[in-house]
Structures are given as structure tokens and as C-alpha cells.
C-alpha positions as CSV (number, residue, x, y, z in Angstrom):
1,M,65.7,-28.0,4.5
2,N,62.2,-27.6,3.5
3,K,61.2,-25.1,6.2
4,K,61.3,-21.2,6.3
5,T,64.3,-19.4,7.4
6,V,64.7,-16.3,9.3
7,R,66.4,-15.3,5.8
8,D,63.5,-15.6,4.2
9,I,61.1,-13.6,5.7
10,D,61.7,-9.3,6.7
11,V,62.5,-9.0,10.3
12,D,63.7,-5.4,9.5
13,G,62.9,-3.8,12.3
14,K,59.7,-6.6,13.5
15,R,59.1,-7.3,17.5
16,V,60.1,-11.4,16.8
17,L,59.5,-13.6,19.6
18,V,62.7,-16.5,19.8
19,R,62.5,-19.6,21.4
20,V,66.2,-21.0,22.2
21,D,67.2,-23.4,24.6
22,F,69.2,-21.8,27.5
23,N,68.8,-24.7,29.3
24,V,72.8,-24.8,31.0
25,P,74.1,-26.4,33.5
26,I,74.3,-23.8,36.7
27,D,76.2,-24.1,39.9
28,K,73.6,-24.2,42.9
29,A,75.9,-22.5,45.5
30,T,77.3,-20.1,43.2
31,G,74.6,-19.4,40.3
32,R,77.6,-19.4,37.8
33,I,76.9,-21.1,34.7
34,L,79.4,-24.2,34.2
35,D,79.2,-24.5,30.1
36,D,77.8,-21.4,27.8
37,T,77.5,-23.5,24.6
38,R,74.0,-23.2,24.3
39,I,74.1,-19.9,25.2
40,R,76.9,-19.4,22.2
41,A,75.2,-21.3,20.0
42,A,72.1,-18.9,19.4
43,L,74.3,-16.1,19.0
44,P,74.2,-15.9,15.4
45,T,71.0,-15.8,15.6
46,I,70.5,-13.0,17.7
47,T,72.7,-11.2,16.1
48,Y,71.3,-11.4,12.3
49,L,68.2,-9.6,14.3
50,R,70.0,-6.8,16.3
51,E,72.1,-6.1,12.5
52,H,68.2,-5.7,11.3
53,K,67.3,-3.6,13.8
54,A,64.4,-6.4,15.5
55,R,63.4,-6.4,18.9
56,A,64.5,-9.6,20.0
57,V,62.4,-11.5,22.7
58,L,63.9,-14.7,24.2
59,V,62.1,-17.6,25.1
60,S,63.6,-20.4,27.4
61,H,63.1,-22.6,29.8
62,L,65.6,-24.1,32.3
63,G,65.6,-27.4,34.9
64,R,62.5,-28.8,35.2
65,P,60.1,-26.5,37.8
66,D,56.8,-28.3,36.8
67,G,54.7,-25.1,36.4
68,K,55.9,-23.6,39.8
69,V,57.7,-20.2,40.6
70,V,61.8,-21.9,41.6
71,E,63.9,-19.2,42.4
72,S,67.0,-21.7,41.4
73,A,65.5,-21.8,38.0
74,R,65.5,-18.1,37.2
75,L,66.8,-17.1,33.6
76,T,68.7,-14.0,35.6
77,P,72.6,-15.2,35.6
78,V,71.9,-16.7,31.7
79,A,70.7,-13.1,30.7
80,A,73.5,-12.0,32.2
81,R,76.2,-14.0,30.4
82,L,74.3,-13.6,27.1
83,G,74.8,-9.8,27.5
84,E,78.4,-10.4,28.0
85,L,78.8,-12.4,25.2
86,L,77.2,-9.8,23.4
87,G,78.3,-6.7,24.7
88,A,74.7,-5.3,25.7
89,A,73.0,-5.6,28.0
90,V,69.5,-7.9,28.3
91,P,66.9,-7.4,30.7
92,C,65.5,-10.3,32.4
93,A,62.1,-10.1,33.1
94,T,61.0,-11.7,36.5
95,D,57.7,-13.3,34.9
96,V,56.8,-14.9,31.9
97,V,53.5,-13.2,30.7
98,G,52.8,-11.0,33.3
99,P,53.0,-7.1,34.1
100,S,57.3,-7.3,33.9
101,A,57.0,-9.4,31.0
102,Q,55.3,-6.3,28.9
103,A,57.3,-3.4,30.5
104,T,60.5,-5.3,29.4
105,V,59.0,-5.6,26.1
106,D,57.9,-2.4,25.4
107,A,61.1,-0.8,26.6
108,L,63.0,-2.4,24.3
109,A,64.7,-0.3,21.9
110,P,65.5,-1.3,17.7
111,G,68.3,-3.6,17.9
112,G,67.7,-4.8,21.6
113,V,67.3,-8.1,23.1
114,C,65.5,-9.1,26.1
115,M,64.3,-12.7,28.1
116,L,61.0,-13.3,29.4
117,E,61.7,-15.1,32.8
118,N,61.9,-19.3,32.4
119,V,58.9,-20.2,30.2
120,R,58.4,-23.6,32.4
121,F,57.1,-21.5,35.3
122,E,53.8,-21.3,33.6
123,P,51.9,-24.6,34.3
124,G,50.5,-24.3,30.5
125,E,53.7,-24.5,28.7
126,E,54.3,-28.2,28.9
127,K,50.5,-28.7,28.4
128,D,50.8,-26.5,25.3
129,D,48.0,-24.3,26.7
130,P,46.5,-22.3,24.0
131,A,46.1,-19.4,26.0
132,L,49.2,-19.5,26.9
133,A,50.6,-19.6,23.6
134,K,48.3,-16.6,22.3
135,Q,50.1,-14.9,25.5
136,L,53.3,-15.1,24.2
137,A,52.4,-14.8,20.7
138,A,51.1,-11.2,21.6
139,F,54.6,-9.6,22.4
140,A,55.8,-9.9,18.6
141,D,54.6,-9.8,15.0
142,I,57.1,-12.5,14.0
143,Y,58.1,-16.5,16.0
144,V,61.6,-17.8,15.4
145,N,62.5,-21.4,16.5
146,D,66.2,-21.5,17.4
147,A,65.5,-24.6,20.3
148,F,66.2,-28.0,18.5
149,G,66.8,-29.3,21.8
150,T,63.4,-28.5,22.6
151,A,61.8,-29.5,19.1
152,H,60.7,-33.0,20.1
153,R,58.3,-31.1,22.6
154,A,54.8,-30.2,21.9
155,H,55.0,-27.1,24.4
156,A,53.4,-23.7,24.0
157,S,56.5,-22.1,23.6
158,T,57.7,-24.6,20.7
159,A,54.5,-25.5,18.9
160,G,51.5,-23.7,20.3
161,V,52.8,-20.2,19.6
162,A,53.1,-20.6,15.7
163,A,50.0,-21.3,15.6
164,H,49.4,-17.4,15.7
165,L,52.5,-15.6,14.3
166,P,54.6,-16.5,11.2
167,A,56.7,-19.2,12.4
168,V,60.8,-19.7,11.0
169,A,63.6,-21.0,11.5
170,G,66.7,-19.6,13.2
171,F,70.2,-20.6,12.3
172,L,70.7,-23.0,15.0
173,M,67.7,-24.7,14.1
174,E,68.3,-25.0,10.6
175,K,72.0,-26.6,11.1
176,E,70.9,-29.3,13.3
177,I,68.0,-30.1,10.5
178,D,70.4,-29.8,7.6
179,Y,73.4,-31.7,9.3
180,L,70.9,-34.5,10.9
181,G,68.4,-34.7,8.0
182,R,71.6,-35.5,5.8
183,V,72.6,-38.5,7.7
184,V,69.3,-39.6,7.8
185,T,67.8,-38.9,4.0
186,N,70.7,-38.3,1.9
187,P,74.5,-39.0,3.3
188,E,77.8,-39.4,1.4
189,P,78.3,-43.3,1.6
190,P,79.8,-45.0,2.7
191,V,78.0,-44.4,6.1
192,A,78.5,-45.6,9.6
193,A,76.9,-45.1,12.8
194,I,78.3,-45.8,16.1
195,I,75.3,-46.4,18.6
196,G,76.4,-46.5,22.3
197,G,74.9,-46.3,25.5
198,A,73.4,-47.8,28.6
199,K,70.5,-49.3,27.3
200,I,68.9,-51.0,23.7
201,S,65.7,-50.2,25.2
202,S,65.8,-46.2,24.5
203,K,67.9,-46.9,21.1
204,I,65.9,-49.5,19.5
205,A,63.7,-47.1,17.2
206,V,67.5,-45.3,16.3
207,L,69.3,-49.0,15.8
208,Q,66.2,-50.3,13.5
209,H,65.7,-46.9,11.3
210,L,69.5,-46.7,11.0
211,L,70.2,-50.0,9.6
212,S,68.3,-49.3,6.8
213,K,71.2,-46.2,6.4
214,V,74.3,-47.7,6.8
215,S,77.1,-50.1,5.9
216,V,78.7,-50.3,9.6
217,L,76.9,-50.3,12.8
218,L,79.3,-50.5,16.1
219,I,77.4,-50.9,19.3
220,G,78.9,-49.7,22.6
221,G,78.4,-48.5,26.0
222,G,76.0,-51.1,28.9
223,M,74.1,-51.8,25.9
224,A,77.2,-53.7,23.7
225,S,76.4,-56.3,26.9
226,T,72.9,-57.8,26.2
227,F,74.2,-57.8,22.9
228,L,77.1,-60.0,23.9
229,K,74.6,-62.0,25.5
230,A,72.0,-62.5,23.3
231,K,75.1,-64.4,21.3
232,G,75.6,-66.3,24.1
233,V,78.5,-64.4,25.4
234,D,78.3,-64.9,29.3
235,V,79.3,-61.4,30.8
236,G,79.1,-61.8,34.6
237,A,77.5,-59.0,36.5
238,S,77.0,-56.7,33.3
239,L,74.5,-54.4,32.9
240,V,71.9,-56.6,30.6
241,E,68.3,-56.1,29.9
242,D,67.0,-59.5,29.7
243,D,64.0,-58.7,28.1
244,Q,65.3,-57.1,25.3
245,L,67.8,-60.1,23.8
246,A,65.6,-60.9,21.6
247,T,65.7,-57.1,20.1
248,A,69.3,-57.5,20.0
249,R,69.2,-60.9,18.2
250,D,66.6,-59.0,15.7
251,V,69.5,-56.5,15.1
252,I,72.1,-58.4,14.8
253,A,70.0,-60.7,12.0
254,E,68.9,-57.8,10.0
255,A,72.1,-56.2,10.0
256,Q,73.3,-59.7,8.7
257,R,70.1,-59.6,6.2
258,R,71.3,-56.3,4.7
259,N,74.7,-56.7,4.7
260,V,75.8,-54.4,7.5
261,T,79.1,-54.5,9.0
262,L,77.9,-54.9,12.6
263,G,81.2,-54.2,15.4
264,L,80.4,-55.5,19.2
265,P,83.4,-55.4,21.8
266,A,86.0,-58.1,21.2
267,D,87.7,-57.2,24.9
268,A,87.0,-55.1,27.5
269,V,87.6,-52.7,31.0
270,V,85.6,-54.8,33.4
271,A,85.6,-53.7,37.1
272,D,84.6,-55.4,40.2
273,R,81.8,-53.1,40.8
274,F,80.0,-49.7,39.5
275,E,82.4,-47.2,41.0
276,E,84.5,-44.8,39.8
277,G,87.9,-46.0,41.9
278,A,86.8,-49.6,41.3
279,K,89.6,-52.2,40.9
280,S,89.7,-53.0,37.0
281,K,91.6,-55.0,34.7
282,T,91.0,-56.1,30.4
283,V,90.1,-59.2,29.5
284,D,88.6,-60.8,26.4
285,V,84.4,-60.8,26.4
286,S,84.7,-64.3,26.7
287,A,86.7,-64.4,29.6
288,V,84.7,-61.8,31.8
289,P,84.8,-62.7,35.6
290,A,81.5,-63.8,37.5
291,A,81.2,-61.0,39.6
292,W,82.7,-58.4,37.3
293,M,80.9,-56.0,35.1
294,I,82.2,-54.5,31.5
295,L,82.4,-50.7,32.0
296,D,84.2,-49.6,28.7
297,V,85.8,-51.3,25.4
298,G,89.4,-52.7,25.3
299,P,92.3,-51.8,23.4
300,K,91.2,-55.0,20.5
301,T,87.8,-53.4,20.3
302,V,89.2,-49.9,19.6
303,A,91.7,-51.3,17.1
304,D,88.9,-53.0,15.3
305,Y,86.2,-50.2,15.3
306,E,88.7,-48.0,13.7
307,A,89.7,-50.5,11.0
308,K,86.3,-50.8,10.2
309,L,85.8,-46.8,10.0
310,A,88.7,-46.5,7.8
311,G,87.3,-45.0,4.5
312,V,84.0,-44.5,5.8
313,K,82.6,-40.7,4.3
314,T,79.7,-40.2,7.2
315,V,79.4,-40.8,10.6
316,V,76.5,-40.2,13.2
317,W,77.6,-41.0,17.1
318,N,75.5,-41.1,20.0
319,G,75.9,-42.6,22.8
320,P,79.3,-43.6,24.5
321,L,81.2,-47.1,24.4
322,G,82.1,-47.1,28.3
323,V,81.5,-44.8,31.7
324,A,83.2,-42.0,29.6
325,E,82.6,-39.6,32.8
326,W,85.0,-41.6,34.9
327,E,88.6,-41.3,33.3
328,A,89.3,-45.2,34.1
329,F,86.6,-46.2,31.9
330,A,86.7,-43.1,28.9
331,H,90.2,-44.8,27.3
332,G,87.5,-46.5,24.5
333,S,85.5,-43.4,23.8
334,H,88.0,-41.2,23.8
335,A,90.1,-42.8,21.7
336,I,87.8,-43.0,19.0
337,A,86.8,-39.6,19.4
338,R,90.5,-38.4,18.3
339,F,90.7,-40.7,15.2
340,L,87.1,-39.0,14.3
341,A,88.6,-36.7,14.7
342,A,91.4,-36.9,12.4
343,S,89.6,-39.3,9.8
344,G,87.9,-36.9,7.3
345,A,84.9,-38.0,7.6
346,T,81.7,-36.2,7.5
347,V,81.1,-36.4,11.7
348,V,77.9,-35.6,13.5
349,I,77.6,-36.4,16.8
350,G,74.8,-36.5,18.9
351,G,73.4,-37.4,22.8
352,G,74.1,-35.1,26.0
353,E,77.4,-37.5,27.5
354,T,79.0,-37.6,24.0
355,V,79.0,-33.8,23.5
356,A,80.6,-33.2,26.7
357,M,82.9,-36.1,26.1
358,V,84.2,-34.7,22.7
359,Q,83.9,-30.7,24.4
360,D,86.1,-31.9,27.5
361,L,88.5,-33.1,24.6
362,G,88.5,-30.2,22.9
363,L,87.6,-32.2,19.8
364,A,84.2,-30.4,18.9
365,E,85.4,-28.3,16.4
366,K,86.8,-30.8,14.7
367,Y,83.2,-32.4,13.7
368,A,81.1,-31.2,10.8
369,H,78.4,-31.0,13.4
370,V,77.9,-31.7,17.3
371,S,74.5,-31.8,18.1
372,T,72.7,-29.5,20.9
373,G,69.7,-31.4,20.7
374,G,70.2,-34.5,22.9
375,G,66.4,-36.3,23.1
376,A,65.4,-34.0,19.7
377,S,68.4,-35.5,18.1
378,L,68.0,-38.6,19.0
379,E,63.9,-38.6,17.6
380,F,65.1,-37.0,14.7
381,L,67.7,-39.9,14.1
382,E,64.7,-42.4,14.2
383,G,63.0,-40.6,11.7
384,R,60.2,-39.2,13.3
385,T,58.9,-35.9,13.0
386,L,59.3,-33.3,15.8
387,P,56.5,-30.9,16.7
388,G,58.5,-27.4,16.8
389,V,60.1,-28.0,13.6
390,A,56.7,-29.3,11.6
391,A,54.6,-26.0,13.2
392,L,57.6,-23.8,11.5
393,L,56.8,-22.1,7.8
394,D,57.3,-24.6,4.6
395,R,59.5,-23.2,2.1
């Protein structure tokens, strides 16, 4: 990575503003955090700062409050959970840059950690308001961005504040850039990409960018139906983007031109309606009933995809192969997840649904890297420059 990290700057005793991504799911009825993965992912950076007697001022968003104070989107339960993980109290201000924030920061002892309130309560955050960026910067001597999940946003707390303070990456940001960057720029060949999800339109740029990097491209999810229809297969009532049929044909042709092995479903689990408890059966893709829809890949496809992945050294996977949140239509995704966990390849998992699935299966630790980045990882794989990364100091 060609960006400076928290290791490359003197943080001893300094005030450090740390952008974290604590946008975690919370049960609205109980206030209980349902998944603390993103909080745990920031612990190495926070612990490093504490060990160096820095005063860490954490900034995060939660949900989409649209510049207004929303009680259910307060960060109090997040600060409490972080305190439990650190074994030390983490006070949370009741505002972002107001008197409570100032008093909370002023009260920090060396090695202390505090949180500002949800930064998206401020209308200037998503507008990258220079005034808000300057107010945030006034709390610190150094800025550390450890929120890869928001690095694709040019917001006041992700890009704007870097104009006022020395700006470096945290350890999570470093890890994300290293692993995703390795896939994009210098992967160990042969390389495979598994791209799923509902629509081609949301993955066009990724497909086009990865075609120049991979030896194997496997397609799943709803978007596979568009590819199949583009090849003349009748997919019944399956989700199809008719306006993307030409794009699908272009991808197929480009894969052929580049000698990339392209995998499309040979069989599928189909359902009579889009519901968790729908009636389902497995058929060849050439025999999808007229009123039925494809909701998962079938066992022949799984066997074919595993054969195509055999011997691959690097794999990037973004998007499940079926409706993986429903057990009846998750078998294909689960089978490939288990296969990759035992494959010995360098596997990088991205995309919220895919990440949630491998975590639920207890497999996350089996892969080289599971990205916290959602949309940011997708844009990185498209080859785009992320504003939150570009704003950091170069080595």
C-alpha cells in the first residue's frame, strides 16, 4: 500500500481523530447490537493508540438520519459495546461538534477513548462541508481513517477533515487496501472471480474490470438469469434485466476473446413464487417452467463451479449465487463457501450479503480477507479511486 499508516506517524500522547465504521445492525426494540463485527475490526487501531498514550476521538455514522437527530440512531449502545470489548469506559458525547463533544474530548486522559455522536446528525457531513470538517479537525492533532466501508464517500469526516490534519490509514483500512489491491493489481495466478447478486446493472463495471485480471469468471444470483436469456435460454418468470441483455452478450464475447473460462448455471433450484416458503424443485436451466423463477444454482452447477475453481490460487467473491438469506435457496452459495474455505487459495470475500453469509456459516476466519466494505469494496474492484483513500498521505 502506498499510503502512510498509523505506524508511520508519531502518535505518542497526541489527540487522534479516528474515523471508524460502526454502522452496525441494532435491534430497535431492545437497543441490542446484533452483529459487532465492525466494532471488533477497529480494535487493533484503537488498541495501538491506547498503548501509545494517545487520546482517541472516534467518529462514526449509524444508519441514514439525513442530517437530523434521530434518537434510535444514537451511538450510545455502540460506545457501550466498544467499552466492553476494551475493558474501559468509552464516553459518548450527545452531539457531534457542540459543547458536549468538546467537554468529552477535553476530559480524555492519555490512552483514553471517546466517541462523538452520529456524524450524520450533522447536515454538513454528507455534503463534505468545509466548516464541519474544520470543526472536527479542531479536536485533534492527527487524523486516522480506519473506515474502509465509507471510503467511497467524499464526506466531511472521510475526506474533508484530511485537508486540515496529517491523515493516515488505520490497520483495518491498510488490510482492506492491501488485500483488495492485491486482487486488482498483483494477484497470484490463476485468478477466479465469483460475481453474484440480483442485477448486472450494479456489477457491470466490476465484470468489465475483472475480465482483464481473471482466468475464471463464475456468474450466479439473479444476474445469471439475464446471462442465460442473453444466450437464448428460456428462464421462465426469473428476474431478467432486458435492458442489459446486450451487456451480458458483450461480457460473454469479451470472456471468449480473452480466453477466460466463463461459468453459467447448468441447473437451478426454481420456485413457483418469490417467497421463503415457496414450492421448489431442481431442473436443468433448459427446463425452467414458464411461471417459475430461478432462486439458486443446482448441484450440477456447484460441481461444475468447484471443478473450475480447482487449482485456482486467488479468488474474489462478491454476491451470493442464490437467495442466500432463505435456507431453501442457499445451498449453492453454502457449498461454494465451504469448498473455498478448504481450497488453500487466497480468498477475498466482499459484499454485504456474501460477508453475512460466511459469518453465519462460521467460515470467515478460513479466508484470507473478509471485507467490511460493501459498496467501497465493489468500487475498489471496479478500479475506481476512493475519496477517503486518496485523501491520505502518500508514503
